C-alpha positions as CSV (number, residue, x, y, z in Angstrom):
1,M,213.0,168.9,-28.8
2,K,209.5,170.3,-27.8
3,E,208.9,170.6,-24.1
4,L,205.3,171.4,-22.4
5,D,204.8,172.9,-19.0
6,F,201.2,173.5,-18.1
7,T,202.3,174.9,-14.7
8,Q,203.4,177.9,-16.5
9,R,200.8,178.3,-19.3
10,N,197.4,176.9,-19.4
11,V,197.4,176.7,-23.2
12,E,200.4,175.0,-25.3
13,T,200.9,175.3,-29.1
14,L,202.0,172.2,-30.9
15,T,202.6,170.8,-34.5
16,L,201.0,167.6,-35.5
17,E,204.0,165.9,-35.4
18,D,204.4,167.0,-31.7
19,L,200.8,165.9,-31.1
20,G,201.4,162.3,-32.3
21,Q,204.4,162.0,-29.7
22,T,202.1,162.6,-26.7
23,F,200.9,159.7,-24.4
24,K,198.1,157.8,-26.1
25,E,195.2,157.1,-23.5
26,N,193.3,153.8,-24.2
27,Y,190.5,152.0,-22.7
28,P,191.2,148.6,-21.0
29,N,190.6,146.9,-24.4
30,G,193.1,148.9,-26.0
31,Q,190.9,151.0,-28.0
32,P,191.7,154.9,-27.8
33,V,189.5,156.8,-25.4
34,G,187.1,159.0,-27.4
35,G,187.1,156.6,-30.3
36,I,190.1,157.9,-32.0
37,Y,193.4,159.7,-31.0
38,H,193.6,163.4,-31.6
39,F,196.5,163.4,-34.0
40,E,194.8,160.7,-36.1
41,L,191.5,162.5,-36.2
42,I,193.5,165.6,-37.7
43,Q,195.4,163.5,-40.1
44,R,192.0,161.6,-41.3
45,L,190.5,165.1,-42.0
46,L,193.7,166.1,-43.9
47,D,193.3,162.9,-46.1
48,I,189.6,163.4,-46.7
49,M,190.3,167.2,-47.8
50,Q,193.0,166.1,-50.1
51,A,190.6,163.3,-51.6
52,H,188.3,166.2,-52.5
53,N,190.9,168.3,-54.2
54,I,191.4,170.8,-51.1
55,K,194.7,171.7,-50.2
56,P,194.5,171.9,-46.3
57,V,197.2,173.5,-44.1
58,V,197.4,173.1,-40.3
59,Q,197.6,176.6,-39.2
60,E,197.8,175.9,-35.5
61,I,197.2,173.4,-32.8
62,F,196.4,174.4,-29.1
63,A,196.2,171.9,-26.1
64,A,194.6,173.4,-22.9
65,N,194.3,172.3,-19.3
66,N,191.1,172.7,-17.1
67,R,190.2,171.6,-13.6
68,E,187.9,168.9,-14.3
69,K,188.2,166.4,-11.2
70,Y,188.5,163.0,-12.8
71,R,189.9,163.6,-16.3
72,P,191.3,167.0,-16.5
73,G,192.5,168.5,-19.9
74,V,196.2,167.4,-19.1
75,S,197.4,164.6,-17.1
76,L,200.8,163.0,-16.8
77,S,201.8,159.5,-17.1
78,D,203.8,158.9,-14.1
79,V,205.9,155.9,-15.5
80,V,206.8,158.0,-18.6
81,A,207.6,161.1,-16.7
82,A,210.0,159.2,-14.5
83,D,211.7,158.1,-17.7
84,K,211.4,160.9,-20.1
85,G,210.9,163.9,-17.7
86,V,207.8,165.8,-16.6
87,N,208.0,168.2,-19.4
88,S,208.3,165.5,-22.2
89,L,205.7,165.2,-24.8
90,E,205.6,161.6,-24.5
91,A,204.6,162.0,-20.8
92,H,201.7,164.2,-21.5
93,I,198.1,163.0,-21.7
94,L,196.2,165.7,-23.8
95,R,192.4,165.4,-23.7
96,R,191.5,169.2,-24.7
97,V,192.9,169.8,-28.3
98,Y,192.0,172.7,-30.8
99,A,193.3,172.8,-34.4
100,N,192.5,175.3,-37.1
101,I,192.9,173.7,-40.6
102,N,193.2,176.3,-43.4
103,L,191.6,175.3,-46.7
104,E,193.6,177.7,-48.9
105,V,190.2,179.3,-50.3
106,D,189.9,183.0,-50.2
107,I,186.7,184.4,-49.5
108,E,188.1,188.2,-49.1
109,A,191.5,189.4,-49.0
110,D,191.6,188.9,-45.3
111,V,189.5,186.0,-44.9
112,K,190.0,182.3,-45.9
113,L,187.9,179.2,-45.4
114,N,188.8,177.0,-42.4
115,C,188.2,173.8,-40.5
116,A,187.9,174.0,-36.7
117,V,188.6,170.9,-34.7
118,A,187.8,170.6,-31.1
119,Y,188.8,167.3,-29.4
120,H,187.9,167.1,-25.8
121,Q,186.7,165.2,-22.8
122,K,182.8,165.6,-23.9
123,G,183.3,164.5,-27.6
124,I,184.5,165.8,-31.0
125,Q,183.5,168.9,-33.1
126,I,184.4,169.7,-36.7
127,A,183.3,172.7,-38.1
128,F,183.6,174.9,-41.3
129,G,183.5,178.4,-41.8
130,P,185.4,182.0,-42.5
131,Y,188.5,182.5,-40.6
132,V,190.5,185.7,-40.1
133,H,193.9,185.0,-39.8
134,V,195.2,188.1,-38.3
135,C,193.0,187.8,-35.1
136,H,192.5,183.9,-35.4
137,N,188.7,184.5,-35.5
138,Q,186.7,181.6,-36.7
139,T,183.2,182.0,-37.6
140,I,180.5,179.2,-38.0
141,L,177.6,180.3,-39.8
142,S,175.2,177.4,-39.1
143,A,174.9,174.1,-37.3
144,Q,174.7,172.3,-40.8
145,D,178.5,173.3,-41.0
146,M,179.4,171.2,-37.8
147,F,179.7,167.7,-37.3
148,T,180.1,166.3,-33.9
149,T,179.9,163.4,-31.3
150,Q,178.7,165.8,-28.7
151,K,175.1,167.1,-28.3
152,I,175.5,171.0,-28.4
153,S,172.1,172.5,-27.2
154,Q,172.8,176.0,-28.5
155,A,173.4,174.7,-32.0
156,K,169.9,175.5,-33.7
157,G,169.4,173.3,-36.7
158,L,171.5,170.4,-35.3
159,E,169.4,167.5,-35.8
160,W,171.5,164.6,-35.3
161,V,174.7,163.6,-33.3
162,A,177.0,161.0,-34.7
163,R,177.5,157.7,-32.7
164,D,180.9,157.3,-33.4
165,V,183.7,158.8,-35.2
166,S,183.6,156.8,-38.5
167,T,179.9,158.1,-39.0
168,M,180.9,161.6,-38.2
169,L,184.0,161.6,-40.7
170,G,181.6,160.0,-43.3
171,S,179.3,162.9,-43.1
172,V,182.3,165.3,-43.2
173,S,183.1,163.5,-46.6
174,D,179.6,163.6,-48.0
175,Y,179.4,167.6,-46.9
176,L,182.7,168.4,-48.9
177,D,181.1,166.6,-52.0
178,T,178.7,169.9,-52.3
179,F,181.1,172.4,-50.5
180,E,181.1,174.8,-53.1
181,E,177.5,175.6,-52.5
182,R,178.1,176.2,-48.8
183,Q,181.5,178.2,-49.9
184,R,179.1,180.6,-52.1
185,V,176.9,181.1,-49.0
186,M,179.8,181.9,-46.8
187,T,181.2,184.3,-49.4
188,D,177.8,186.1,-49.7
189,T,177.5,186.5,-46.0
190,V,180.8,187.9,-45.3
191,K,180.4,190.4,-48.4
192,R,177.0,191.3,-47.1
193,W,178.2,191.8,-43.6
194,K,181.2,194.0,-45.0
195,T,179.0,196.4,-46.6
196,T,176.1,196.8,-44.1
197,S,176.7,199.5,-41.4
198,F,176.3,198.7,-37.7
199,L,174.4,201.5,-36.1
200,P,173.8,202.3,-32.6
201,N,170.4,200.9,-32.4
202,D,172.0,197.5,-33.8
203,F,174.3,197.5,-30.9
204,K,171.5,197.6,-28.4
205,E,169.4,195.0,-30.2
206,V,172.2,192.5,-30.2
207,L,173.3,193.4,-26.9
208,A,169.8,192.6,-25.4
209,M,169.8,189.2,-27.2
210,L,173.0,188.3,-25.7
211,M,172.3,189.4,-22.2
212,L,168.6,187.9,-22.2
213,S,170.2,184.5,-23.5
214,R,172.8,184.7,-20.6
215,V,170.3,185.7,-17.9
216,A,167.9,183.0,-19.1
217,H,170.5,180.2,-19.0
218,D,171.8,181.2,-15.4
219,S,168.3,181.7,-13.9
220,H,166.9,179.3,-11.5
221,D,163.5,180.1,-12.3
222,P,161.8,177.1,-14.2
223,D,159.6,179.6,-16.2
224,I,162.5,181.5,-17.8
225,H,165.4,179.1,-17.5
226,R,166.7,177.9,-21.0
227,V,169.0,174.8,-21.5
228,A,170.6,176.6,-24.4
229,E,174.0,177.7,-23.7
230,Y,174.6,181.5,-24.2
231,P,176.7,182.8,-27.0
232,L,178.8,185.0,-24.6
233,N,179.2,184.7,-20.9
234,N,179.2,188.0,-18.8
235,A,182.9,188.5,-18.9
236,Q,182.9,187.9,-22.8
237,I,180.1,190.5,-23.2
238,N,181.9,193.3,-21.2
239,A,185.3,192.7,-23.1
240,A,183.3,192.7,-26.4
241,C,181.5,195.9,-25.5
242,E,184.8,197.3,-24.6
243,R,186.1,196.6,-28.0
244,Y,183.0,198.0,-29.7
245,L,183.4,201.2,-28.0
246,K,187.1,201.5,-28.8
247,L,186.1,200.7,-32.5
248,E,183.3,203.4,-32.3
249,A,186.0,206.0,-30.9
250,E,188.5,205.1,-33.5
251,K,185.9,205.6,-36.5
252,S,184.7,209.0,-34.8
253,R,188.4,210.2,-34.5
254,E,189.1,209.3,-38.2
255,G,185.8,210.7,-39.4
256,A,185.1,207.5,-40.9
257,H,181.9,205.7,-41.7
258,D,180.0,203.6,-39.2
259,P,181.6,200.2,-38.4
260,T,180.2,197.3,-40.7
261,Y,178.5,194.3,-39.2
262,W,181.7,192.4,-40.1
263,E,183.8,194.6,-38.1
264,V,181.8,194.6,-35.0
265,F,181.0,191.0,-35.0
266,N,184.8,190.2,-35.0
267,A,184.9,192.4,-31.9
268,F,182.4,190.3,-30.2
269,N,183.7,187.0,-31.8
270,Y,187.4,187.7,-30.5
271,D,187.2,185.7,-27.2
272,L,186.0,182.7,-28.7
273,K,189.4,180.8,-29.1
274,P,191.7,178.7,-27.0
275,G,193.0,180.5,-24.1
276,R,190.1,182.8,-23.8
277,A,187.1,180.2,-24.0
278,E,186.6,176.8,-23.2
279,I,187.4,174.4,-26.0
280,P,184.0,172.4,-25.6
281,T,182.1,175.5,-25.9
282,I,183.9,177.5,-28.6
283,V,182.0,176.1,-31.7
284,G,178.6,176.2,-30.2
285,Q,179.1,179.9,-28.9
286,S,180.3,180.8,-32.3
287,I,177.1,179.6,-34.0
288,G,174.9,181.2,-31.2
289,L,176.8,184.4,-31.8
290,F,176.4,184.6,-35.5
291,D,172.5,183.8,-35.0
292,A,172.3,186.8,-32.8
293,F,173.9,189.1,-35.4
294,E,172.3,187.4,-38.4
295,S,168.9,187.9,-36.9
296,S,169.7,191.7,-36.3
297,I,170.7,192.1,-40.0
298,N,167.8,190.3,-41.5
299,Y,165.4,192.5,-39.3
300,K,166.9,195.5,-41.0
301,Q,166.5,194.0,-44.3
């Protein structure tokens, strides 16, 4: 029997069946908080995909805690905990859940199409994009590949926010009606990035954009402050630069070609996953990070 212990780990991995056994948090009228239970949301998405002749596979589901005062990522039902135990699935209220659903569609040998699902206190986000299984790296190319009940300021091109879950899921179904077109765009983008060298000047340009976004967001000066969230915070930028330098050193030692945009992007994108980033910001950060790299490569071409 699966047990959870968020006193030892901030992130736990579950199956869809596990998720369905956790405590169901309702409003006083009996309706689920957030408009739908997390396990029900994932199952609805699987059904929608199957109706579009897609064969989805749930790769992984993460639940994470956070320190929000009134509605933390994880709470316990004292009544159920007294009966089932404090580590039981049934006693846990999970408010921060992130799932990767693989669409079993290959873009490249090591890249598949994926659906990311973020369910949390601020709303729900569903997004489609390339996924590198070996490092769990999810890429979201554009706000048009995302559906949400949460307003995300950093997602350029996001013109609407669904008022309810049913509307959002209806939009996902409409999107999948013409998914082959977006699939071609995603495939072409990955191939282009895999065949374009990332030179030292490209690194300086991307790094400058990321640093300026972070500084402008954190600034209290009204003349330069930006509402938009930055793609990477300071710690994530530092870690990404270290991975880039290591990649450069490995290429130099092997006498190989310059790293590609795709290789460097995945070095920067590495921290945008549960356990390394906050679940409510992962999808929006991924879009912002992609924009920075895409702006750089478009400038070159």
